[in-house]
C-alpha positions in Angstrom: 0.6 36.0 -20.0 2.2 32.6 -19.2 0.0 29.5 -18.2 0.9 28.0 -14.8 0.9 24.2 -15.5 1.3 23.3 -11.9 -2.0 22.8 -9.6 -1.5 25.1 -6.7 -0.2 23.1 -3.4 -2.9 22.6 -1.0 -2.9 24.6 2.1 -2.7 22.5 5.7 -6.3 23.1 5.9 -7.1 21.4 2.7 -4.8 18.6 3.3 -6.4 17.6 6.5 -9.8 17.8 4.8 -9.2 15.5 2.0 -6.8 13.0 3.9 -10.1 12.6 6.0 -12.5 12.1 3.5 -9.9 9.1 2.0 -9.9 8.0 5.3 -14.0 8.0 5.3 -14.2 6.7 2.1 -11.8 4.0 2.1 -13.5 2.7 5.4 -16.7 2.9 3.4 -15.2 0.7 0.2 -13.5 -2.2 2.8 -17.0 -2.2 4.6 -18.9 -2.6 1.4 -16.6 -4.9 0.3 -16.8 -7.1 3.8 -20.3 -7.0 3.2 -21.2 -8.1 -0.4 -18.4 -10.4 -1.1 -16.7 -11.6 2.0 -19.2 -12.3 4.7 -21.8 -14.1 2.9 -18.9 -16.5 1.6 -17.6 -17.0 5.0 -14.1 -15.5 3.5 -12.2 -14.9 6.7 -9.2 -13.0 5.0 -7.1 -12.1 8.5 -7.7 -9.0 10.7 -10.7 -8.3 13.0 -13.2 -8.5 9.9 -12.1 -12.2 9.6 -12.7 -12.9 13.3 -16.0 -10.9 13.2 -16.9 -13.1 10.4 -15.9 -16.5 12.3 -17.5 -15.1 15.5 -20.6 -14.6 13.1 -21.2 -17.9 12.4 -20.5 -19.6 15.3 -21.8 -17.3 17.7 -24.0 -15.1 15.6 -22.8 -11.9 16.9 -23.1 -8.7 14.5 -20.0 -8.6 12.6 -19.9 -4.6 13.5 -20.4 -5.2 17.1 -18.0 -7.7 17.3 -15.0 -5.6 15.1 -16.2 -2.4 17.1 -15.5 -4.5 20.2 -11.6 -5.5 18.9 -10.9 -2.5 17.6 -12.3 -0.1 20.2 -9.8 -1.7 23.2 -6.7 -2.2 20.5 -6.9 1.3 19.7 -6.9 2.5 23.3 -4.0 -0.5 24.4 -2.0 1.1 21.5 -2.2 4.9 22.7 -1.6 3.6 26.4 1.6 1.3 25.1 2.8 2.5 21.8 2.9 6.0 23.3 4.7 8.4 21.1 4.6 5.9 17.9 0.8 6.3 17.8 0.2 9.7 19.0 3.0 11.3 18.4 1.3 13.0 15.7 -2.5 14.1 16.4 -3.8 14.1 13.0 -2.5 10.4 12.8 -4.3 9.7 16.1 -7.6 11.1 15.1 -7.4 9.5 11.3 -6.7 6.4 13.1 -9.7 6.8 15.3 -12.2 8.1 12.7 -11.4 4.9 10.7 -11.6 2.5 13.8 -14.8 4.1 14.6 -16.5 4.4 11.0 -15.7 1.4 9.1 -17.6 -0.6 11.4 -20.6 1.9 11.4 -21.0 1.3 7.6 -20.8 -2.0 7.8 -23.5 -2.0 10.5 -25.3 0.6 7.9 -24.7 -1.9 4.9 -25.5 -5.2 6.5 -28.9 -6.1 4.6 -27.1 -5.6 1.0 -27.6 -8.5 -1.1 -24.3 -10.7 -1.9 -22.8 -9.9 -5.3 -21.9 -13.4 -5.4 -22.1 -17.0 -4.3 -18.8 -17.9 -5.6 -16.5 -18.4 -2.7 -13.2 -17.9 -5.4 -15.2 -14.7 -7.2 -15.8 -13.3 -3.9 -12.2 -13.9 -2.2 -10.7 -12.1 -5.9 -13.3 -9.4 -5.8 -13.2 -8.8 -1.7 -9.5 -8.6 -2.1 -9.5 -6.3 -4.3 -12.1 -3.9 -3.0 -10.6 -4.4 0.8 -7.2 -3.5 -0.8 -8.5 -0.5 -2.8 -10.1 1.1 0.5 -7.0 -0.1 2.8 -4.9 1.8 -0.1 -6.8 4.8 0.1 -6.8 4.9 3.7 -3.0 4.5 4.0 -2.6 7.1 1.6 -3.9 9.4 3.7 -1.2 8.3 6.4 -3.4 6.6 8.8 -5.1 3.3 9.6 -8.3 1.1 10.4 -6.7 0.2 13.8 -7.5 -3.4 14.6 -4.8 -6.4 14.3 -2.4 -3.7 12.7 -2.3 -1.9 16.1 -1.8 -5.3 17.7 0.8 -6.0 15.4 2.7 -3.0 16.2 2.4 -4.1 20.2 3.6 -7.5 19.5 6.3 -5.8 17.9 7.7 -3.2 20.2 7.4 -5.7 23.1 8.8 -8.9 21.4 11.8 -7.6 19.0 9.8 -9.9 16.1 9.6 -7.9 12.9 6.6 -6.0 12.1 5.4 -7.8 8.6 6.2 -11.2 10.8 3.9 -9.7 13.2 1.6 -9.2 10.9 1.6 -12.5 9.4 1.0 -14.0 12.6 -1.9 -12.2 13.6 -3.7 -12.7 9.9 -2.4 -16.5 10.3 -4.4 -17.3 13.2 -7.7 -15.9 11.9 -7.2 -18.2 8.7 -6.1 -21.1 10.7 -9.4 -21.1 13.1 -11.2 -20.3 10.0 -9.8 -23.7 8.6 -11.0 -25.2 11.8 -14.5 -23.5 11.8 -15.5 -23.5 8.1 -13.1 -25.5 6.5 -9.9 -26.4 4.8 -11.1 -25.1 1.2 -12.4 -22.2 2.6 -9.2 -21.3 4.5 -7.3 -21.6 0.8 -9.7 -19.0 -0.4 -9.1 -16.9 2.3 -5.3 -16.9 1.7 -6.1 -16.0 -1.8 -8.0 -12.7 -0.5 -5.2 -11.9 1.7 -2.9 -12.0 -1.8 -5.2 -10.0 -3.9 -5.5 -7.5 -0.8 -2.0 -7.1 -0.8 -1.2 -6.6 -4.3 -4.4 -4.2 -4.5 -2.5 -1.9 -1.6 0.6 -1.6 -3.6 -1.0 -0.8 -6.8 -3.2 1.8 -5.3 0.2 3.0 -3.1 2.7 3.4 -6.2 0.4 3.4 -9.2 0.4 1.6 -12.4 2.7 4.1 -13.9 5.8 1.9 -13.3 9.0 4.1 -14.8 12.7 2.9 -15.4 15.9 4.3 -14.0 19.0 3.9 -15.5 22.6 3.6 -14.0 25.1 4.3 -16.6 29.4 4.1 -16.1 31.2 5.4 -19.0 34.7 6.7 -19.7 32.5 9.0 -22.0 29.6 10.1 -19.5 30.1 14.1 -20.3 28.9 12.8 -24.3 26.4 10.2 -22.9 24.9 13.1 -20.6 24.7 15.6 -23.2 22.8 12.8 -25.3 20.3 12.0 -22.4 19.8 15.7 -21.9 19.3 16.5 -25.8 17.9 13.6 -27.7 15.4 11.9 -24.7 15.2 15.3 -22.9 15.7 13.7 -19.8 17.6 15.3 -16.5 20.6 13.6 -15.4 22.5 13.2 -12.3 25.7 12.7 -11.8 27.2 10.5 -8.9 30.5 9.9 -7.8 31.9 6.2 -7.8 34.8 4.0 -7.0 36.0 1.3 -9.1 36.0 -1.5 -6.2 39.0 -3.4 -7.8 41.0 -0.2 -8.9 39.9 1.8 -6.4 39.8 4.8 -8.7 36.9 7.3 -8.8 34.6 6.9 -11.7 31.5 8.8 -12.8 28.2 7.1 -12.7 25.0 8.9 -14.1 21.6 8.3 -12.9 18.3 9.1 -15.1 14.8 7.9 -14.8 12.9 7.6 -18.3 9.4 6.4 -18.6 8.9 2.7 -20.2 8.2 4.0 -23.8 12.3 5.9 -23.4 14.3 3.1 -22.3 15.1 1.8 -25.9 16.0 5.0 -27.1 18.3 6.0 -24.3 20.3 2.6 -24.4 20.4 3.2 -28.0 22.0 6.7 -27.6 24.4 5.1 -24.9 25.5 2.3 -27.3 26.2 4.9 -29.9 28.0 6.8 -27.9 30.0 4.1 -26.0 29.8 0.3 -26.9 31.7 -0.7 -23.5 29.3 1.5 -21.0 28.1 -0.2 -18.3 24.2 -0.2 -18.2 21.5 -1.1 -15.5 18.0 -0.2 -16.0 15.6 -1.1 -13.5 11.9 -0.5 -12.3 11.3 2.6 -10.3 7.7 2.6 -8.8 6.9 5.6 -7.7 8.5 8.9 -9.6 7.5 12.5 -7.7 8.9 15.9 -9.8 9.0 17.7 -12.6 8.0 15.5 -16.0 6.4 12.8 -13.9 3.7 12.3 -11.0 3.1 15.2 -9.0 2.9 14.3 -5.1 
């Protein structure tokens, strides 16, 4: 009997449960990183969480209350102003609402945790990693924790500014305010935290398993194709291209290989056709047979 190697696909109910668990786990990680790294070291690295740190040290407000006070109206405003783009998927809206409410709840529950460090640089680095890890897990479930992300979407819709530009403006205003309240040096730490958060989110989203994609143009495309199929044991896709100067049809081969297979691939192509045109680039995430399952 042939052993089944592929995992059984999740049914819709299982997928929904796992996605909600991702939202809860990711939100909890963000909240704990906030309490043990960012809050005690005054690292207001953007977003509603950054605003809650500023409000804590200026007015003495409990950060969880500030986050609820901003997140809930922003969610309601998003539903009213963004319409279908927010609630077009009921599950997306429910997951976002879950993150919006649960993250401040964990911030409140874990508010008495001892700071992990009193060094603001270490706090910015590891706080950024923690927040990025948590947000990356939430984003993988096709969800959000609300906050200034929703504000950025609203600004984007009514001003025409790019979404990335709107997020930058929102976070920039928070960091600028922190520079005024805590000092310029702490604003620099906040920028470090923002940078680390973004990189960690990317890492969680696409993983560390970078593959390589090769584009090959050769007059011996059949021989090259057979060499890749038999000696590298990777699939090859044949595309149709046209020379920009001659306007003649030219076959183009596309192949995705692991990093440890690149040298072997190039050697095979070079042996068959020394004049072949080869482009090798990074492929951040490859899903399918022989690579990562979705």
